[in-house]
N, C-alpha and C positions, 0 to 999 in steps of 0.2 A: 675754750676750755675754762671752767670756773676756777676761781682762786683756790677753793678748798681741794679740788682735784689735783691742781698743780702742786700744792703743798704736800698732799698725800704721796704723790709720785716722788717728790724730792726726798721725803722721809724714807721711802722704800729704797731709793738709791743710796742714801747715806747708810742705812742699816746693812744693805748688801755689801757695800764697800767695807764697812767695819768688820763684817764676818770674814770677808776675803783676807783682810789685813791680819785679823786674829789668827786665822788658820796658818798663814805664812810665817807669823812671828811666834807662835806658841812653842815651837822647838827652840828658837833662839832664847825665849824667856826661860824655858826650862834649863837650858845650859847656863844661863846667867845665875839662876837660883842655885844650881849645883856648884858653880864656881864660888858663890858666897858661902855655901856650906863647907866646902873644902878649905876655906880660908882659916878655919879653926885649927888646922894642922900647924904645929910649930914650924916657923920658917927655918929654924936651925937644923931641922931633920928632914923636912919635906919641901920640895919645890913643885908648884902646880903650874902646868902649862895648859892653856885653854885653846880650843879651836885650831888645831894644827891641820894643815893640808900638806901631806907628804907625797912626793912622787915615788911610785913603786913600780918600776918596769914600765909597761905600757899604760898603766892606769895610775890614778892618784887615790889616796885614802884620806878622808876627812875624819879626824879623830876629835871627839868632844873634849876629853880631858886626859892628861897624862900626869901622874904624880911620880916624880923621881925622888927616891929616898935612899937612906943607908940600908934599907931592908928590901930593896928591889924596886922594880918599875911597875906601876899600877895603871892599866889602861881602862878608862871608864866610858861606857856607852850610855848616854842619858836618854831615857824614854819618857814621853809625856802622853800617856794613854789613860783612858777611863775604862771602867768595866772589869770583868774577870779576865785574867791572862792565864792561859794554859799552854804548856809546852814542855818538851824534853830536851836533853842535852844535845842529841844528834838529829832531832827532827829538822827538816829543812824549813818548815814554817810553824809558827805558833798561832794560837787562836785567841782572838779578843771577842768576848761575849758581853754585849751591852743590851740589857733588857730582852734577852732571847735572840737578838740579832748577832750573827757570828761573822767575823771578818778575819782574814788571814794577814799576818805580818811575818816578815822574814825573821828567822831565828836570830835574835840579837847576840847570842853567844857566838854563833858561827860568824855573824857579821863582824863582831869585835875580834875574832880570831884572825880575820883578814887584816885588821889594823895592827895586831900584834906581829904578824909576819912581816908587815911593811917596816915596822920599827926594827925588828930583828935583822932584816936584810940591810937596813940603813946603818945600824951600829956596826955590823960586820965582825963582831967579837966572836971568840970561841964561846960556846954555849954556857957561859958562866955568869950571865946576867939574868936573874929570874924576872920574868915578866908575867904579871897576873891579870887575868880577865875579870872585869867587874861590869855587870849590867845593872843600872839603877833606874827604878820607876818612881814616879810621883805617887803620893798617897791617894790620888784619885783612882788608881788602879788597885785591884785586889789580886794578889799573886797566888796562883794555884799551881806552883811548880815545886819540884823537889827541893827540900830545905838544904840539901847538900850542895846545890848549885850556887855559884857566886852571883846570885840574882837577889836584889834587895831593894829597899826603899831609899830614897835620897839621903835621908837623915841617918841611915845606918852605915853609910859608906865610911866616914871618918873612923868610927869605931872598928870597922872591919879592917881597915888599913893599919890601924894601931895594933891590931892583934898579932901582926907579924913583928916579932921582936929579935930575930936572929940577924945581926948585922952581917951583910955579905958584900957591901960596897964601901969604899972609902969616900971621904968628902971630895977628894980630887976626882974620883971616878964619877961621882954624882954630877959635879960641875962639867966634866967632859961630855957626859951623855946629854945634859941640858943644852950645851953649846952645839952639839951635833944636830939635835932636833930643831933648835931655833934657826940654825943656819940652813937647814933643809926645808923649813916652812915656807910655803908659797903664799906670798901676801898680795901678789898682783891680782887685781880684780878680774882680768880676762882669764887668768888661770883658774880662778875659783868658779867663774861662770862655765868654763869648759868642763870642770869636774861635775857640775850639776847636770850638764847636757850628757856627759858620758854615763852618769848614774841612771838617767832616764832611758838611755839607749839600752843599757844592760837589763833594766826592768822590762822594757818592751820585748827584748829578745827572750827573756825568761817566759813571759806570757805567751809568746808565739810558740815556743816549744811545748808548753803545757796544753795549749789549744789543740796541738797535733798528737797529744798523748805520748810525747817524747820527753826523756829526761833532760832537764836544762843543764845538767853538769856534763854528761857524756854523750847524749843523743840516743841512748838506749830506749827500748820500749818500756812504758810504765805498765806494771802488772798489778792487778788488784789482789791483795793478800789479806789473810786473817791474822790479827795480832792479839796480844793480851788485852788491849783496850779497844778492840773493834777492828773494822776493816780499814785498810790504808793502801796507798799505791807505793810500790817500790820499784826500783830500777831492775830491769832484766839482767843487768851486768853485775848484780850482787854476787860475791862479796867485794869485787873490785871497785864497784861504785855503790855507796851506801845511801844514796838519795832516797828519801821518803817524803810523802805528803799525805795529808788527810783525805779521806774519801769525800 
């Protein structure tokens, strides 16, 4: 094999490896940038906790950021997507449109609601601690969602959090909540690896149900229906199960 061919192959290998590493780390880089953005919040009023892995019953929940404050608890799901993002509050999946190519992503609001429930169960308080859902996208995305939803760009998050001005927690309660979350945070590498494997299993299970035309929530049959914005599939067990997905 000629020297030029070998060099060309080596360059292809290096580029391929770089792409793989970039794909694996873009989420981590996004979370790091969001953490830096949140650092503008005054330490006297806000405590930022990053990358929590909390055990919740049989499963674990990986939470990008939690801001504990005198004004409530803010749970932030960070997304690093490009293209136009479409979705509704109750839709099971949202749509990412890049140059006419459409891809589905799990509704991040519903995803983050699972994180909120995990925190709620962990705290175990009477329902007197307000917990707020926030989904934050990078500016590489163009959001085409309802403005009333707590979905925004990274840089808008601090201002949104600051808009809550009614103090509902004492400084002592804030410290107590932070201590509970940090004590429950799984830092062991094997535990975090298991979380990733469980997440993959849940995704594979979801895809298996969809391939059979069954609802991934309850197992009911998916029925094609007409809606305000076009056709969609809904669970035959509606209204008990409100699962929907795009046609």
